[in-house]
Biopython code that builds the backbone (N, CA, C, O; Angstrom):
import numpy as np
from Bio.PDB.StructureBuilder import StructureBuilder

atoms = [
    (1, "UNK", "N", (-6.358, 29.138, 2.275)),
    (1, "UNK", "CA", (-6.833, 27.938, 1.661)),
    (1, "UNK", "C", (-7.387, 26.959, 2.658)),
    (1, "UNK", "O", (-8.511, 26.483, 2.500)),
    (2, "UNK", "N", (-6.608, 26.641, 3.700)),
    (2, "UNK", "CA", (-7.034, 25.723, 4.682)),
    (2, "UNK", "C", (-7.590, 26.488, 5.891)),
    (2, "UNK", "O", (-7.041, 27.523, 6.267)),
    (3, "UNK", "N", (-8.621, 26.012, 6.472)),
    (3, "UNK", "CA", (-9.106, 26.667, 7.702)),
    (3, "UNK", "C", (-9.021, 25.670, 8.893)),
    (3, "UNK", "O", (-9.227, 24.465, 8.745)),
    (4, "UNK", "N", (-8.731, 26.197, 9.985)),
    (4, "UNK", "CA", (-8.643, 25.371, 11.195)),
    (4, "UNK", "C", (-9.994, 24.741, 11.586)),
    (4, "UNK", "O", (-10.051, 23.836, 12.419)),
    (5, "UNK", "N", (-11.080, 25.239, 10.966)),
    (5, "UNK", "CA", (-12.422, 24.668, 11.219)),
    (5, "UNK", "C", (-12.472, 23.211, 10.811)),
    (5, "UNK", "O", (-13.247, 22.430, 11.364)),
    (6, "UNK", "N", (-11.644, 22.843, 9.840)),
    (6, "UNK", "CA", (-11.661, 21.510, 9.326)),
    (6, "UNK", "C", (-10.833, 20.524, 10.156)),
    (6, "UNK", "O", (-10.861, 19.316, 9.921)),
    (7, "UNK", "N", (-10.074, 21.081, 11.162)),
    (7, "UNK", "CA", (-9.166, 20.211, 11.921)),
    (7, "UNK", "C", (-9.804, 20.074, 13.295)),
    (7, "UNK", "O", (-10.214, 21.069, 13.893)),
    (8, "UNK", "N", (-9.896, 18.784, 13.823)),
    (8, "UNK", "CA", (-10.502, 18.556, 15.167)),
    (8, "UNK", "C", (-9.732, 19.382, 16.222)),
    (8, "UNK", "O", (-8.543, 19.672, 16.080)),
    (9, "UNK", "N", (-10.457, 19.735, 17.259)),
    (9, "UNK", "CA", (-9.881, 20.590, 18.305)),
    (9, "UNK", "C", (-8.668, 20.005, 18.973)),
    (9, "UNK", "O", (-7.728, 20.737, 19.283)),
    (10, "UNK", "N", (-8.655, 18.701, 19.206)),
    (10, "UNK", "CA", (-7.541, 18.055, 19.905)),
    (10, "UNK", "C", (-6.284, 18.145, 19.038)),
    (10, "UNK", "O", (-5.185, 18.374, 19.544)),
    (11, "UNK", "N", (-6.458, 17.961, 17.720)),
    (11, "UNK", "CA", (-5.341, 18.027, 16.812)),
    (11, "UNK", "C", (-4.832, 19.452, 16.648)),
    (11, "UNK", "O", (-3.625, 19.689, 16.598)),
    (12, "UNK", "N", (-5.759, 20.394, 16.565)),
    (12, "UNK", "CA", (-5.387, 21.799, 16.485)),
    (12, "UNK", "C", (-4.544, 22.211, 17.695)),
    (12, "UNK", "O", (-3.563, 22.943, 17.564)),
    (13, "UNK", "N", (-4.958, 21.712, 18.912)),
    (13, "UNK", "CA", (-4.251, 22.072, 20.147)),
    (13, "UNK", "C", (-2.832, 21.475, 20.050)),
    (13, "UNK", "O", (-1.875, 22.157, 20.413)),
    (14, "UNK", "N", (-2.666, 20.254, 19.583)),
    (14, "UNK", "CA", (-1.353, 19.665, 19.462)),
    (14, "UNK", "C", (-0.523, 20.435, 18.484)),
    (14, "UNK", "O", (0.650, 20.689, 18.755)),
    (15, "UNK", "N", (-1.070, 20.818, 17.365)),
    (15, "UNK", "CA", (-0.356, 21.638, 16.399)),
    (15, "UNK", "C", (0.097, 22.961, 16.977)),
    (15, "UNK", "O", (1.212, 23.405, 16.705)),
    (16, "UNK", "N", (-0.741, 23.591, 17.761)),
    (16, "UNK", "CA", (-0.364, 24.857, 18.416)),
    (16, "UNK", "C", (0.796, 24.623, 19.357)),
    (16, "UNK", "O", (1.769, 25.377, 19.332)),
    (17, "UNK", "N", (0.721, 23.632, 20.157)),
    (17, "UNK", "CA", (1.787, 23.345, 21.132)),
    (17, "UNK", "C", (3.098, 23.077, 20.444)),
    (17, "UNK", "O", (4.138, 23.606, 20.838)),
    (18, "UNK", "N", (3.052, 22.234, 19.387)),
    (18, "UNK", "CA", (4.291, 21.862, 18.650)),
    (18, "UNK", "C", (4.857, 23.097, 17.971)),
    (18, "UNK", "O", (6.071, 23.299, 17.991)),
    (19, "UNK", "N", (4.011, 23.935, 17.367)),
    (19, "UNK", "CA", (4.449, 25.125, 16.702)),
    (19, "UNK", "C", (5.140, 26.047, 17.689)),
    (19, "UNK", "O", (6.214, 26.572, 17.394)),
    (20, "UNK", "N", (4.553, 26.251, 18.838)),
    (20, "UNK", "CA", (5.126, 27.134, 19.862)),
    (20, "UNK", "C", (6.537, 26.619, 20.321)),
    (20, "UNK", "O", (7.472, 27.402, 20.489)),
    (21, "UNK", "N", (6.643, 25.295, 20.510)),
    (21, "UNK", "CA", (7.924, 24.722, 20.870)),
    (21, "UNK", "C", (8.971, 24.958, 19.844)),
    (21, "UNK", "O", (10.128, 25.174, 20.204)),
    (22, "UNK", "N", (8.629, 24.932, 18.545)),
    (22, "UNK", "CA", (9.548, 25.117, 17.463)),
    (22, "UNK", "C", (9.731, 26.604, 17.074)),
    (22, "UNK", "O", (10.576, 26.949, 16.248)),
    (23, "UNK", "N", (8.925, 27.450, 17.687)),
    (23, "UNK", "CA", (9.025, 28.872, 17.419)),
    (23, "UNK", "C", (8.550, 29.300, 16.040)),
    (23, "UNK", "O", (9.031, 30.274, 15.461)),
    (24, "UNK", "N", (7.623, 28.565, 15.554)),
    (24, "UNK", "CA", (7.081, 28.904, 14.196)),
    (24, "UNK", "C", (5.554, 28.987, 14.350)),
    (24, "UNK", "O", (4.955, 28.599, 15.354)),
    (25, "UNK", "N", (4.973, 29.535, 13.253)),
    (25, "UNK", "CA", (3.538, 29.618, 13.237)),
    (25, "UNK", "C", (2.919, 28.234, 12.944)),
    (25, "UNK", "O", (3.543, 27.333, 12.384)),
    (26, "UNK", "N", (1.635, 28.139, 13.370)),
    (26, "UNK", "CA", (0.946, 26.885, 13.088)),
    (26, "UNK", "C", (0.831, 26.624, 11.608)),
    (26, "UNK", "O", (0.965, 25.483, 11.165)),
    (27, "UNK", "N", (0.583, 27.674, 10.829)),
    (27, "UNK", "CA", (0.568, 27.563, 9.383)),
    (27, "UNK", "C", (1.874, 27.066, 8.796)),
    (27, "UNK", "O", (1.880, 26.279, 7.850)),
    (28, "UNK", "N", (2.981, 27.529, 9.360)),
    (28, "UNK", "CA", (4.306, 27.079, 8.853)),
    (28, "UNK", "C", (4.509, 25.632, 9.253)),
    (28, "UNK", "O", (5.062, 24.850, 8.480)),
    (29, "UNK", "N", (4.089, 25.277, 10.396)),
    (29, "UNK", "CA", (4.233, 23.860, 10.861)),
    (29, "UNK", "C", (3.422, 22.949, 9.905)),
    (29, "UNK", "O", (3.899, 21.886, 9.506)),
    (30, "UNK", "N", (2.243, 23.362, 9.558)),
    (30, "UNK", "CA", (1.377, 22.581, 8.615)),
    (30, "UNK", "C", (2.028, 22.492, 7.254)),
    (30, "UNK", "O", (2.059, 21.435, 6.624)),
    (31, "UNK", "N", (2.569, 23.674, 6.796)),
    (31, "UNK", "CA", (3.264, 23.634, 5.458)),
    (31, "UNK", "C", (4.420, 22.659, 5.450)),
    (31, "UNK", "O", (4.620, 21.911, 4.493)),
    (32, "UNK", "N", (5.189, 22.679, 6.547)),
    (32, "UNK", "CA", (6.390, 21.757, 6.624)),
    (32, "UNK", "C", (5.925, 20.284, 6.672)),
    (32, "UNK", "O", (6.503, 19.400, 6.040)),
    (33, "UNK", "N", (4.837, 20.069, 7.468)),
    (33, "UNK", "CA", (4.355, 18.693, 7.618)),
    (33, "UNK", "C", (3.866, 18.191, 6.266)),
    (33, "UNK", "O", (4.134, 17.046, 5.903)),
    (34, "UNK", "N", (3.149, 19.033, 5.510)),
    (34, "UNK", "CA", (2.648, 18.605, 4.195)),
    (34, "UNK", "C", (3.747, 18.354, 3.216)),
    (34, "UNK", "O", (3.700, 17.420, 2.415)),
    (35, "UNK", "N", (4.760, 19.222, 3.295)),
    (35, "UNK", "CA", (5.944, 19.108, 2.399)),
    (35, "UNK", "C", (6.643, 17.766, 2.656)),
    (35, "UNK", "O", (7.005, 17.045, 1.726)),
    (36, "UNK", "N", (6.823, 17.449, 3.964)),
    (36, "UNK", "CA", (7.481, 16.215, 4.353)),
    (36, "UNK", "C", (6.658, 15.010, 3.939)),
    (36, "UNK", "O", (7.221, 14.014, 3.483)),
    (37, "UNK", "N", (5.388, 15.068, 4.080)),
    (37, "UNK", "CA", (4.487, 14.012, 3.709)),
    (37, "UNK", "C", (4.538, 13.779, 2.188)),
    (37, "UNK", "O", (4.634, 12.635, 1.745)),
    (38, "UNK", "N", (4.476, 14.817, 1.416)),
    (38, "UNK", "CA", (4.540, 14.717, -0.054)),
    (38, "UNK", "C", (5.920, 14.107, -0.490)),
    (38, "UNK", "O", (5.979, 13.274, -1.394)),
    (39, "UNK", "N", (7.003, 14.544, 0.173)),
    (39, "UNK", "CA", (8.292, 14.003, -0.120)),
    (39, "UNK", "C", (8.343, 12.506, 0.089)),
    (39, "UNK", "O", (8.935, 11.757, -0.689)),
    (40, "UNK", "N", (7.706, 12.104, 1.157)),
    (40, "UNK", "CA", (7.665, 10.661, 1.526)),
    (40, "UNK", "C", (6.857, 9.892, 0.478)),
    (40, "UNK", "O", (7.288, 8.850, -0.016)),
    (41, "UNK", "N", (5.695, 10.419, 0.155)),
    (41, "UNK", "CA", (4.795, 9.740, -0.821)),
    (41, "UNK", "C", (5.490, 9.621, -2.190)),
    (41, "UNK", "O", (5.453, 8.581, -2.847)),
    (42, "UNK", "N", (6.114, 10.718, -2.580)),
    (42, "UNK", "CA", (6.807, 10.719, -3.887)),
    (42, "UNK", "C", (7.989, 9.808, -3.925)),
    (42, "UNK", "O", (8.248, 9.172, -4.948)),
    (43, "UNK", "N", (8.740, 9.721, -2.808)),
    (43, "UNK", "CA", (9.862, 8.817, -2.713)),
    (43, "UNK", "C", (9.417, 7.377, -2.783)),
    (43, "UNK", "O", (10.061, 6.549, -3.426)),
    (44, "UNK", "N", (8.297, 7.073, -2.110)),
    (44, "UNK", "CA", (7.755, 5.684, -2.192)),
    (44, "UNK", "C", (7.283, 5.369, -3.553)),
    (44, "UNK", "O", (7.471, 4.249, -4.028)),
    (45, "UNK", "N", (6.661, 6.332, -4.223)),
    (45, "UNK", "CA", (6.188, 6.052, -5.625)),
    (45, "UNK", "C", (7.403, 5.875, -6.567)),
    (45, "UNK", "O", (7.377, 5.021, -7.453)),
    (46, "UNK", "N", (8.421, 6.651, -6.380)),
    (46, "UNK", "CA", (9.619, 6.542, -7.178)),
    (46, "UNK", "C", (10.280, 5.217, -6.967)),
    (46, "UNK", "O", (10.732, 4.588, -7.924)),
    (47, "UNK", "N", (10.348, 4.772, -5.727)),
    (47, "UNK", "CA", (11.004, 3.474, -5.398)),
    (47, "UNK", "C", (10.200, 2.374, -6.076)),
    (47, "UNK", "O", (10.791, 1.436, -6.611)),
    (48, "UNK", "N", (8.901, 2.454, -6.072)),
    (48, "UNK", "CA", (8.069, 1.423, -6.739)),
    (48, "UNK", "C", (8.275, 1.378, -8.244)),
    (48, "UNK", "O", (8.360, 0.316, -8.860)),
    (49, "UNK", "N", (8.353, 2.618, -8.827)),
    (49, "UNK", "CA", (8.618, 2.708, -10.276)),
    (49, "UNK", "C", (10.048, 2.173, -10.625)),
    (49, "UNK", "O", (10.239, 1.484, -11.628)),
    (50, "UNK", "N", (11.020, 2.510, -9.774)),
    (50, "UNK", "CA", (12.342, 2.014, -9.973)),
    (50, "UNK", "C", (12.412, 0.458, -9.908)),
    (50, "UNK", "O", (13.117, -0.184, -10.687)),
    (51, "UNK", "N", (11.694, -0.076, -8.999)),
    (51, "UNK", "CA", (11.655, -1.545, -8.878)),
    (51, "UNK", "C", (11.050, -2.190, -10.093)),
    (51, "UNK", "O", (11.526, -3.215, -10.581)),
    (52, "UNK", "N", (9.950, -1.550, -10.595)),
    (52, "UNK", "CA", (9.321, -2.125, -11.794)),
    (52, "UNK", "C", (10.220, -2.058, -12.994)),
    (52, "UNK", "O", (10.334, -3.010, -13.767)),
    (53, "UNK", "N", (10.892, -0.855, -13.149)),
    (53, "UNK", "CA", (11.777, -0.717, -14.242)),
    (53, "UNK", "C", (12.962, -1.682, -14.177)),
    (53, "UNK", "O", (13.407, -2.181, -15.211)),
    (54, "UNK", "N", (13.467, -1.944, -12.998)),
    (54, "UNK", "CA", (14.590, -2.888, -12.804)),
    (54, "UNK", "C", (14.130, -4.303, -13.154)),
    (54, "UNK", "O", (14.914, -5.084, -13.694)),
    (55, "UNK", "N", (12.906, -4.640, -12.866)),
    (55, "UNK", "CA", (12.378, -5.979, -13.138)),
    (55, "UNK", "C", (11.933, -6.145, -14.603)),
    (55, "UNK", "O", (11.827, -7.265, -15.103)),
    (56, "UNK", "N", (11.677, -5.031, -15.272)),
    (56, "UNK", "CA", (11.177, -5.171, -16.662)),
    (56, "UNK", "C", (12.132, -5.885, -17.556)),
    (56, "UNK", "O", (13.296, -5.502, -17.672)),
    (57, "UNK", "N", (11.650, -6.933, -18.197)),
    (57, "UNK", "CA", (12.482, -7.712, -19.098)),
    (57, "UNK", "C", (13.449, -8.686, -18.458)),
    (57, "UNK", "O", (14.357, -9.204, -19.109)),
    (58, "UNK", "N", (13.236, -8.934, -17.145)),
    (58, "UNK", "CA", (14.191, -9.772, -16.411)),
    (58, "UNK", "C", (14.229, -11.232, -16.954)),
    (58, "UNK", "O", (15.224, -11.943, -16.809)),
    (59, "UNK", "N", (13.089, -11.646, -17.589)),
    (59, "UNK", "CA", (13.061, -13.051, -18.103)),
    (59, "UNK", "C", (13.204, -13.077, -19.626)),
    (59, "UNK", "O", (12.885, -14.091, -20.247)),
    (60, "UNK", "N", (13.660, -12.023, -20.221)),
    (60, "UNK", "CA", (13.667, -11.959, -21.709)),
    (60, "UNK", "C", (14.581, -12.988, -22.310)),
    (60, "UNK", "O", (14.365, -13.372, -23.460)),
    (61, "UNK", "N", (15.597, -13.467, -21.604)),
    (61, "UNK", "CA", (16.532, -14.406, -22.141)),
    (61, "UNK", "C", (16.177, -15.888, -21.864)),
    (61, "UNK", "O", (16.877, -16.814, -22.274)),
    (62, "UNK", "N", (15.063, -16.049, -21.155)),
    (62, "UNK", "CA", (14.608, -17.466, -20.814)),
    (62, "UNK", "C", (13.703, -17.960, -21.904)),
    (62, "UNK", "O", (12.905, -17.210, -22.466)),
    (63, "UNK", "N", (13.834, -19.201, -22.190)),
    (63, "UNK", "CA", (13.017, -19.866, -23.253)),
    (63, "UNK", "C", (11.843, -20.555, -22.591)),
    (63, "UNK", "O", (11.672, -21.767, -22.722)),
    (64, "UNK", "N", (11.038, -19.790, -21.881)),
    (64, "UNK", "CA", (9.902, -20.323, -21.150)),
    (64, "UNK", "C", (8.635, -19.574, -21.628)),
    (64, "UNK", "O", (8.588, -18.347, -21.706)),
    (65, "UNK", "N", (7.623, -20.389, -21.938)),
    (65, "UNK", "CA", (6.341, -19.774, -22.267)),
    (65, "UNK", "C", (5.679, -19.290, -21.030)),
    (65, "UNK", "O", (5.514, -20.054, -20.079)),
    (66, "UNK", "N", (5.290, -18.039, -21.006)),
    (66, "UNK", "CA", (4.707, -17.403, -19.767)),
    (66, "UNK", "C", (3.450, -18.071, -19.272)),
    (66, "UNK", "O", (3.275, -18.307, -18.077)),
    (67, "UNK", "N", (2.561, -18.378, -20.230)),
    (67, "UNK", "CA", (1.303, -19.004, -19.889)),
    (67, "UNK", "C", (1.550, -20.428, -19.321)),
    (67, "UNK", "O", (0.940, -20.839, -18.334)),
    (68, "UNK", "N", (2.457, -21.146, -19.980)),
    (68, "UNK", "CA", (2.768, -22.491, -19.453)),
    (68, "UNK", "C", (3.360, -22.394, -18.034)),
    (68, "UNK", "O", (2.987, -23.162, -17.147)),
    (69, "UNK", "N", (4.243, -21.484, -17.840)),
    (69, "UNK", "CA", (4.806, -21.304, -16.527)),
    (69, "UNK", "C", (3.739, -21.004, -15.447)),
    (69, "UNK", "O", (3.777, -21.535, -14.337)),
    (70, "UNK", "N", (2.769, -20.113, -15.837)),
    (70, "UNK", "CA", (1.723, -19.831, -14.869)),
    (70, "UNK", "C", (0.916, -21.093, -14.524)),
    (70, "UNK", "O", (0.556, -21.334, -13.372)),
    (71, "UNK", "N", (0.651, -21.878, -15.564)),
    (71, "UNK", "CA", (-0.183, -23.083, -15.328)),
    (71, "UNK", "C", (0.572, -24.074, -14.453)),
    (71, "UNK", "O", (-0.051, -24.736, -13.622)),
    (72, "UNK", "N", (1.905, -24.205, -14.605)),
    (72, "UNK", "CA", (2.626, -25.053, -13.707)),
    (72, "UNK", "C", (2.585, -24.578, -12.254)),
    (72, "UNK", "O", (2.435, -25.373, -11.327)),
    (73, "UNK", "N", (2.717, -23.302, -12.086)),
    (73, "UNK", "CA", (2.686, -22.729, -10.773)),
    (73, "UNK", "C", (1.289, -22.967, -10.132)),
    (73, "UNK", "O", (1.208, -23.314, -8.954)),
    (74, "UNK", "N", (0.274, -22.795, -10.851)),
    (74, "UNK", "CA", (-1.079, -22.964, -10.336)),
    (74, "UNK", "C", (-1.370, -24.405, -10.067)),
    (74, "UNK", "O", (-2.127, -24.708, -9.145)),
    (75, "UNK", "N", (-0.802, -25.316, -10.830)),
    (75, "UNK", "CA", (-1.003, -26.795, -10.594)),
    (75, "UNK", "C", (-0.364, -27.176, -9.261)),
    (75, "UNK", "O", (-0.773, -28.157, -8.638)),
    (76, "UNK", "N", (0.615, -26.425, -8.826)),
    (76, "UNK", "CA", (1.241, -26.732, -7.530)),
    (76, "UNK", "C", (0.363, -26.401, -6.344)),
    (76, "UNK", "O", (0.589, -26.906, -5.244)),
    (77, "UNK", "N", (-0.633, -25.563, -6.551)),
    (77, "UNK", "CA", (-1.499, -25.186, -5.463)),
    (77, "UNK", "C", (-2.449, -26.276, -5.223)),
    (77, "UNK", "O", (-3.293, -26.174, -4.332)),
]
sb = StructureBuilder()
sb.init_structure("model")
sb.init_model(0)
sb.init_chain("A")
sb.init_seg("    ")
for serial, (resi, resn, name, xyz) in enumerate(atoms, 1):
    if name == "N":
        sb.init_residue(resn, " ", resi, " ")
    sb.init_atom(name, np.array(xyz, "f"), 0.0, 1.0, " ", f" {name:<3s}", serial, name[0])
structure = sb.get_structure()
């Protein structure tokens, strides 16, 4: 699927060196790197969704008109 033609020579050389140090193939190193990257991105996305869900409805018990509140804030600028 991926060819090393798409990867700059200096980066390919670093990948080769790192793979040799770890005793794995360059393809395996790339698979692991992609898996770790995807895990990170998905964790960040989940954290953002969790924060939004936690904040949802946080002002539901307040008797404040949202538009009026926005206008007051903007007037302070």
